[in-house]
N, C-alpha and C positions, 0 to 999 in steps of 0.2 A: 845479609840484607843488601839490596842493590837498587839504585835509582834508574839504571839503564838510560842515562841521559834524559830523564824526565824530571819535572819539577818535584820538589819535596812533597807536595800535596799528593803525589801519585806514588809515594814510597810504598814498597811492598816487600815481602820476604817469601822465600821458598824453604820449607822444612820437610823433613821426612815424616814427621808425625803431626798432622793438622790438629789433632785433639789437644796438643800442647799449646798451640796458638789460641785455640778456642778457650781453653781453661784460663790462659793468661789474660785474654780479653775480658772474660766473664769476671775473673777475680779483680781486675783493675776497675771495671765498671761497678762491681759490687762494693768495693772499698769506697768509691766516691759516694755511692748512695748511702752507705753506712755512716760516713762522716757527716752527711747532711741530715741524717735522722737523729735528731736531738735526743739524748738520754739513752740511746741504745748501747753504744760502746764508746770507750774513750778514744780520743784521737791518737793515732800511732799504734793502735792495737793490731797485732797480726791476725789476719782472717784467712781461713782455709776452706775451700769448697770440698765437701765430703760426700756429696750425693746429688743426683738429679733424677727426677721421676718422669713418668710417661707424659704427664701434663705440663712438663717443662719447669716445674717448680725446682728451685735450687736450694740445697741444704748447705749451710756453712757453720763453722765453729770458731770460737775464740775463747780466750780466758779473760775474766774480769772479776770485779768485786761481787761477792754474794749479795743478792737483793731480796731473797725470799724472807718474808716476815716470820716464817716458821723456824728459821735457822737459829741455832744456838750461838752461832759465831758470825753475825752479820759483818760484812767487810772482808771476810776471808776470800782468797782467790780461788775460783772454781771455773769449770768449763761450762760453756753454753752451746746450745744448738739452736740456730735460727733458720727461718725459711723466707725465701723471696718468691712469691707467687708470680707466675708468668703474666705479664701485662698489668701488674699492680704497681701503683706509684710507690716510690721509695719510702714515703711517710707511713706506709702500711706494712713495712717489714716487721716480722713477728719473732719473738722469742718463743720457741717451742718447748725447750727443756733446760733446766738448770741442774747440773750434776752436783753431787755432794762433795766432790773434790776436784782438783785441777788435773783432770785426766787428759791424756793425749788421744783425742777421738780421730780415727783415721777413716771411718766410713759410717754412713748413716742412711736410713730410709724411713719414710713416713707413709702410712696407709692412706688410701684415697679419702677416707672419712676424717682424717687428721685427728684420730683418737689414740693411735699407737705410734711410737717411735722405736725403731730398732737401731742400734749403733754398736760399733766395735772400737775398743780401745787397745792401745799398746803401752806396756809398762816395763820397767826394768825388773828382772827376776827377783823374787823374794830371797832372803838370806839362805833359806834351806835349799833353794834351787841352785844358788851360786856355789854353795859348799859341795853340792852333789856334782858339780861340773857342768850344769846346765846354764851356761852364761848367756844364751840368746834371750831376746826380749819376749815377753809373754803377751799373746793376743787373747782378749776376752770379749764376749758379746752379751748384749743386754736388750731387754724390751721394757719400755716404760709407758705408763699411762700419761697422756698429755691433754686430756679433755675433761676436766682440768688436770694439771700435773698431779699425779698420785704416786702409786707404788712403782718401783723399778725392780725388775727381776733379772737375775743372771741366768744365762743358758747353761752355766757350769760346764763349759767345754773350753778350758784354758789350754792353749797350745803355743809352741814356739814357732809355728808357721802360720801364714796368713789365713784369715777367715773373713767372711762377708755376709751381711744380712740384706735381703731385698724383698720388699713387699710387692705383691702382685696386684695389678689394677685390672681386675676381672669385670666382665660386663654383668653386673647384678643390679637389681632395682628393688624398690620397696624396703621393707624392714631389714631384709638380709644384707643390704648394702652397708648398713651401719652396725649390725650385730655380728658380723663374721668377717674375718680378715685372714689372708693367707700370706705366708712369708717363706721365702727360700733361705736356707742357711747353708752356705758353701764353705766347707772345711777343706782347705786345699790339700789335695793328695789323698784324702781319706774317704769322704762321702758328701753327698748333697741331700739335705732333708727338707721336707715341706712341713711347716708348722701351721696349724689351723687354730685360730683364736676365736673364742666366743665372748661377746661383750654384751653388757646390759647396763641400764641405768643403776647407779648406786642405790642401795636401800633407802627408801624415803625421799627420793629425788626424781624429778622428771627431766633433769638436764644432766649433761655430762655422760661419759661412758667409762666403764671399768671392766676389767677382765672378770669373767664369770667363773672360770675354772682353769685347770692346767691345760695347756694346748695339746691337741692331737698331733702326733708326729708320725710321718710316714717317710720311707726312704725313696728318693727319686733315682739316685745313682750311687753305686759303690765306688771303690777306688778309681780315680781318674787322673789324667795328666794335664788337662787344660780345659778351661771353660770360658765362655763369653756370654754375657747377658745383653740382649737386645731390648732396651727399654721401650723403644717406639712400638715394636711388634710383639712385645711381651714373650719373647722366645729365649730359651736357654740352649746354647750349643755346648756339647761336651765331647771331648776326645778321650777314649779309654782304650787300653790295650789288653788283649788276651793272647795267649800263646799262638804265635804265628798269624794272628789276625788283628787288624786295627779297625776300630769302630768309631764312627762319628755319629753321635746321637743328637736329635733335635727334639726339644720339649716345648710345647706351646699350649 
């Protein structure tokens, strides 16, 4: 950090990774907004940003006392996922999802209709994994109904390396915009899949959306070495290697 003989009001810094400064700024501002939003989280609670969508909505997570009236053990510490919509006042910060345990959520994505939430957790290995010499932490991904909060489904792809879920914001209109959602599932070093979810109103209800059936899964890319997701342009960049040839693929 340097003032370069300027007043403190002109303090600025130069870093190699501007995204780190942006996330620090967004986290600081978000923490101030959360503290002013009465009843959302307790003062001093650690908040982590775990996702950002094309419409600039920011997803964040924290741990707190369980608040769901359906819970058998109200007051137990669990993990939450919240959303801060772009351009919305802090008093309208929303809780999207309440997990059933105090999981460490490291990534999340919500669909455009705000009816499905995908998220990834990381946890210490179970005893059988430790005894087998697999001491690395385990990553797991899930998809949950959030309009209103309902069932939560595991993708059942637990790995010791990173994975990520990302909903696509495709240009659809009419009924299809709310009854179909597409999500990328990036399993580092293994493959990238495209999940297509069909939704409908729950039986006997004209409000809320629930998953209608198991998702359709198609393969986007096999083994790869690197990827980058461009949220603004909804493009996926992938680098994969074949014998004596290097390929850079772009999906949009």
